[in-house]
N, CA, C and O atoms as CSV, one atom per row, in Angstrom:
chain,resi,resn,atom,element,x,y,z
A,1,MET,N,N,88.454,84.407,96.176
A,1,MET,CA,C,89.471,84.162,97.128
A,1,MET,C,C,91.106,84.610,97.387
A,1,MET,O,O,91.847,84.299,96.455
A,2,LYS,N,N,91.749,85.302,98.541
A,2,LYS,CA,C,92.372,86.011,98.436
A,2,LYS,C,C,93.488,84.590,99.037
A,2,LYS,O,O,93.126,83.564,99.614
A,3,GLU,N,N,95.112,85.078,98.585
A,3,GLU,CA,C,95.838,84.372,98.624
A,3,GLU,C,C,96.868,85.445,99.406
A,3,GLU,O,O,96.653,86.641,99.602
A,4,TYR,N,N,98.035,84.673,99.789
A,4,TYR,CA,C,98.788,85.945,100.910
A,4,TYR,C,C,100.470,85.706,101.028
A,4,TYR,O,O,101.036,84.621,101.156
A,5,LYS,N,N,101.051,86.962,100.952
A,5,LYS,CA,C,101.823,85.682,100.814
A,5,LYS,C,C,102.903,87.039,101.622
A,5,LYS,O,O,102.876,88.225,101.295
A,6,ILE,N,N,103.903,86.339,102.862
A,6,ILE,CA,C,105.080,87.253,103.828
A,6,ILE,C,C,105.861,86.928,103.001
A,6,ILE,O,O,106.047,85.832,102.472
A,7,VAL,N,N,106.769,88.729,102.749
A,7,VAL,CA,C,108.420,88.896,102.147
A,7,VAL,C,C,108.433,89.744,103.339
A,7,VAL,O,O,107.858,90.685,103.887
A,8,GLU,N,N,110.194,88.219,103.535
A,8,GLU,CA,C,111.250,89.554,104.961
A,8,GLU,C,C,111.907,90.442,104.157
A,8,GLU,O,O,112.630,90.181,103.196
A,9,LEU,N,N,111.568,91.667,104.674
A,9,LEU,CA,C,112.602,92.519,104.343
A,9,LEU,C,C,114.190,92.720,104.048
A,9,LEU,O,O,114.915,93.117,104.960
A,10,LYS,N,N,114.559,92.523,103.142
A,10,LYS,CA,C,115.988,92.695,103.398
A,10,LYS,C,C,116.726,93.741,102.349
A,10,LYS,O,O,117.461,93.559,101.378
A,11,LEU,N,N,116.052,95.221,103.154
A,11,LEU,CA,C,116.831,96.268,102.280
A,11,LEU,C,C,117.681,97.304,102.165
A,11,LEU,O,O,117.604,98.303,101.450
A,12,GLY,N,N,118.782,96.851,103.207
A,12,GLY,CA,C,120.597,96.908,103.647
A,12,GLY,C,C,120.514,98.771,104.196
A,12,GLY,O,O,119.705,99.338,104.930
A,13,PHE,N,N,121.307,99.111,103.712
A,13,PHE,CA,C,121.544,100.202,104.632
A,13,PHE,C,C,121.451,101.829,103.844
A,13,PHE,O,O,121.050,102.918,104.256
A,14,ARG,N,N,122.104,101.310,102.366
A,14,ARG,CA,C,121.919,102.336,101.674
A,14,ARG,C,C,120.874,102.169,100.490
A,14,ARG,O,O,120.745,101.143,99.822
A,15,ASN,N,N,120.004,103.572,100.309
A,15,ASN,CA,C,118.815,103.722,99.335
A,15,ASN,C,C,117.518,102.811,99.969
A,15,ASN,O,O,116.601,102.569,99.186
A,16,ARG,N,N,117.435,102.390,101.122
A,16,ARG,CA,C,116.726,101.550,101.528
A,16,ARG,C,C,115.033,102.130,101.542
A,16,ARG,O,O,114.272,101.163,101.510
A,17,THR,N,N,114.190,103.665,101.589
A,17,THR,CA,C,113.235,103.623,100.399
A,17,THR,C,C,113.315,103.020,98.791
A,17,THR,O,O,112.322,102.395,98.418
A,18,GLN,N,N,114.520,103.188,97.766
A,18,GLN,CA,C,114.107,103.295,96.978
A,18,GLN,C,C,113.878,101.711,96.419
A,18,GLN,O,O,113.115,101.390,95.508
A,19,ASN,N,N,114.949,100.600,97.395
A,19,ASN,CA,C,115.254,99.238,97.163
A,19,ASN,C,C,113.766,98.848,97.952
A,19,ASN,O,O,113.199,97.948,97.332
A,20,PHE,N,N,113.086,99.254,99.027
A,20,PHE,CA,C,111.148,99.245,99.030
A,20,PHE,C,C,110.268,99.347,97.816
A,20,PHE,O,O,109.364,98.633,97.384
A,21,GLU,N,N,110.864,100.546,97.374
A,21,GLU,CA,C,110.110,100.739,96.197
A,21,GLU,C,C,110.063,99.966,95.685
A,21,GLU,O,O,109.026,99.342,95.463
A,22,ASP,N,N,111.714,99.546,95.087
A,22,ASP,CA,C,111.696,98.558,93.743
A,22,ASP,C,C,110.849,97.131,94.859
A,22,ASP,O,O,109.917,96.978,94.070
A,23,LEU,N,N,110.692,96.618,95.420
A,23,LEU,CA,C,110.670,95.529,96.247
A,23,LEU,C,C,108.858,95.789,96.034
A,23,LEU,O,O,108.187,94.786,95.795
A,24,LEU,N,N,108.437,96.605,96.095
A,24,LEU,CA,C,107.371,96.366,95.797
A,24,LEU,C,C,106.458,96.894,94.817
A,24,LEU,O,O,105.252,96.838,95.054
A,25,ASN,N,N,106.935,97.461,93.617
A,25,ASN,CA,C,106.935,97.142,92.352
A,25,ASN,C,C,107.314,96.134,91.352
A,25,ASN,O,O,106.799,95.970,90.246
A,26,GLN,N,N,108.214,95.526,91.849
A,26,GLN,CA,C,108.156,94.073,91.719
A,26,GLN,C,C,106.979,92.985,91.766
A,26,GLN,O,O,106.438,92.383,90.839
A,27,HIS,N,N,106.762,92.931,93.124
A,27,HIS,CA,C,105.692,92.455,93.340
A,27,HIS,C,C,104.016,92.724,92.834
A,27,HIS,O,O,103.051,91.959,92.861
A,28,ALA,N,N,104.183,94.541,92.245
A,28,ALA,CA,C,103.075,94.156,91.815
A,28,ALA,C,C,103.002,93.849,90.773
A,28,ALA,O,O,101.897,93.342,90.582
A,29,ARG,N,N,103.826,93.870,89.571
A,29,ARG,CA,C,103.524,93.525,88.496
A,29,ARG,C,C,103.028,92.038,88.225
A,29,ARG,O,O,102.322,91.599,87.317
A,30,GLU,N,N,103.766,91.265,89.556
A,30,GLU,CA,C,102.850,89.137,89.393
A,30,GLU,C,C,101.953,89.010,90.446
A,30,GLU,O,O,101.886,87.974,91.107
A,31,GLY,N,N,100.572,90.946,90.855
A,31,GLY,CA,C,99.912,90.882,91.101
A,31,GLY,C,C,99.119,90.977,92.600
A,31,GLY,O,O,98.001,90.835,93.097
A,32,TRP,N,N,100.384,91.287,92.920
A,32,TRP,CA,C,100.250,91.375,94.529
A,32,TRP,C,C,100.773,92.914,95.206
A,32,TRP,O,O,101.865,93.482,95.194
A,33,ARG,N,N,99.276,93.317,95.858
A,33,ARG,CA,C,98.840,94.564,96.691
A,33,ARG,C,C,98.882,94.348,98.114
A,33,ARG,O,O,98.303,93.729,99.007
A,34,PHE,N,N,99.884,95.187,97.901
A,34,PHE,CA,C,101.072,95.957,99.728
A,34,PHE,C,C,99.358,95.439,100.676
A,34,PHE,O,O,98.262,95.421,100.117
A,35,VAL,N,N,99.626,95.051,102.264
A,35,VAL,CA,C,98.449,94.277,103.235
A,35,VAL,C,C,99.115,96.116,104.178
A,35,VAL,O,O,98.560,97.204,104.335
A,36,SER,N,N,100.630,95.523,104.606
A,36,SER,CA,C,100.376,95.455,106.042
A,36,SER,C,C,102.146,95.238,106.316
A,36,SER,O,O,102.828,94.509,105.595
A,37,ILE,N,N,102.600,95.886,107.289
A,37,ILE,CA,C,103.841,95.574,107.976
A,37,ILE,C,C,103.223,95.201,109.013
A,37,ILE,O,O,102.379,96.039,109.328
A,38,PRO,N,N,103.270,93.981,109.953
A,38,PRO,CA,C,103.742,94.305,111.334
A,38,PRO,C,C,103.855,94.787,112.647
A,38,PRO,O,O,104.257,93.703,113.071
A,39,ASN,N,N,103.841,95.565,113.757
A,39,ASN,CA,C,104.857,96.108,114.084
A,39,ASN,C,C,105.558,95.568,114.592
A,39,ASN,O,O,105.049,94.568,115.097
A,40,GLY,N,N,107.462,95.750,114.939
A,40,GLY,CA,C,108.101,94.610,115.290
A,40,GLY,C,C,109.262,94.107,114.300
A,40,GLY,O,O,110.475,93.914,114.371
A,41,TRP,N,N,107.986,93.969,113.094
A,41,TRP,CA,C,108.686,92.234,112.168
A,41,TRP,C,C,109.432,92.554,111.187
A,41,TRP,O,O,110.101,93.450,111.703
A,42,ASN,N,N,109.754,92.469,110.249
A,42,ASN,CA,C,111.173,92.860,108.677
A,42,ASN,C,C,110.629,92.557,107.808
A,42,ASN,O,O,111.081,92.156,106.736
A,43,SER,N,N,109.066,92.765,108.277
A,43,SER,CA,C,108.701,91.650,107.031
A,43,SER,C,C,106.905,92.135,106.011
A,43,SER,O,O,105.825,92.151,106.602
A,44,MET,N,N,106.992,92.323,105.136
A,44,MET,CA,C,105.379,92.950,105.140
A,44,MET,C,C,104.452,91.428,104.015
A,44,MET,O,O,104.841,90.397,103.465
A,45,ILE,N,N,103.172,92.122,104.174
A,45,ILE,CA,C,102.298,91.312,104.120
A,45,ILE,C,C,101.761,91.752,102.400
A,45,ILE,O,O,101.264,92.844,102.125
A,46,LEU,N,N,101.978,90.732,101.481
A,46,LEU,CA,C,100.657,90.817,100.298
A,46,LEU,C,C,100.006,90.147,100.260
A,46,LEU,O,O,100.123,88.978,100.629
A,47,GLU,N,N,98.908,90.771,99.702
A,47,GLU,CA,C,97.572,90.131,99.334
A,47,GLU,C,C,97.663,89.704,97.767
A,47,GLU,O,O,98.652,90.137,97.175
A,48,ARG,N,N,96.483,88.673,96.807
A,48,ARG,CA,C,96.409,88.652,95.274
A,48,ARG,C,C,94.780,88.295,95.482
A,48,ARG,O,O,94.183,88.157,96.550
A,49,ASP,N,N,94.356,88.210,94.382
A,49,ASP,CA,C,92.551,87.043,93.937
A,49,ASP,C,C,93.776,85.431,93.791
A,49,ASP,O,O,94.906,85.033,93.509
A,50,LYS,N,N,93.043,85.237,94.035
A,50,LYS,CA,C,93.475,83.452,93.447
A,50,LYS,C,C,93.041,83.233,92.898
A,50,LYS,O,O,93.851,82.811,92.072
A,51,ASN,N,N,91.795,83.077,92.374
A,51,ASN,CA,C,91.627,83.254,90.545
A,51,ASN,C,C,91.782,84.169,89.613
A,51,ASN,O,O,90.811,84.526,88.946
A,52,ARG,N,N,93.480,84.890,89.344
A,52,ARG,CA,C,92.969,85.481,88.591
A,52,ARG,C,C,93.376,85.354,87.241
A,52,ARG,O,O,92.817,86.010,86.363
């Protein structure tokens, strides 16, 4: 079974790419996997196995 998480992106104006990378890596260490960024949204969807 999967569980999902929606994370609001607050990247700022400077170093946006680095901030996004750091955010992805932080959640990846917790077992989350990137799924998508819906069009027109300022958030991303992550998933992981619930029974890990």
